[in-house]
C-alpha positions in Angstrom: -55.1 51.4 0.2 -55.5 48.4 -2.1 -55.8 50.4 -5.3 -53.0 52.8 -4.6 -49.9 52.5 -6.8 -47.3 50.2 -5.1 -44.7 50.5 -7.8 -44.1 51.3 -11.5 -42.5 48.4 -13.4 -40.8 49.6 -16.6 -41.2 47.3 -19.7 -38.5 46.8 -22.2 -40.6 47.7 -25.2 -40.0 44.4 -27.0 -43.6 44.5 -28.3 -43.9 48.2 -28.7 -42.7 51.4 -27.0 -41.2 51.1 -23.5 -43.7 52.1 -20.9 -44.3 51.9 -17.2 -46.9 49.4 -15.9 -48.7 50.6 -12.8 -48.8 47.9 -10.1 -51.2 48.4 -7.2 -50.8 47.1 -3.7 -53.6 44.5 -4.3 -52.0 43.3 -7.6 -48.7 42.6 -5.8 -50.3 41.0 -2.7 -52.4 38.8 -4.8 -49.4 37.5 -6.7 -47.4 36.9 -3.5 -50.2 35.2 -1.7 -50.6 32.7 -4.5 -47.0 31.5 -4.4 -46.5 28.0 -2.9 -45.0 29.0 0.4 -45.5 25.6 1.9 -43.0 24.3 -0.7 -40.3 26.8 0.1 -38.1 26.0 3.1 -35.2 28.4 3.9 -32.5 28.1 6.5 -29.8 30.5 7.6 -27.3 28.7 5.3 -29.4 29.5 2.1 -28.2 32.2 -0.3 -30.4 34.1 -2.7 -28.6 35.1 -5.9 -30.4 36.6 -8.9 -29.3 38.1 -12.2 -32.5 40.0 -12.8 -32.6 43.8 -12.1 -34.8 44.8 -9.1 -37.3 46.7 -11.3 -38.2 43.4 -13.0 -41.5 42.1 -11.7 -40.3 38.5 -11.5 -37.3 39.7 -9.4 -39.5 41.6 -7.1 -41.8 38.6 -6.6 -38.8 36.3 -6.0 -37.2 38.8 -3.5 -40.4 39.3 -1.6 -41.1 35.6 -1.5 -37.7 35.0 0.1 -38.3 37.8 2.6 -41.8 36.5 3.4 -40.6 33.0 4.0 -37.9 33.8 6.5 -35.0 34.8 4.2 
């Protein structure tokens, strides 16, 4: 369901106490659907390398963008 929890993204607490941000399915799908997929062209020779931890929201968006565009 769109409003069900997709994941919990833990914040570092740089502006307060560390906490978990609840991300719903619709939140995440909205973010992915607004990425410029027509500007991302992947081939079998491309390599995805990231230094961000998977719990980081930006890393999750980048990873799922690569997967949704043929990576």
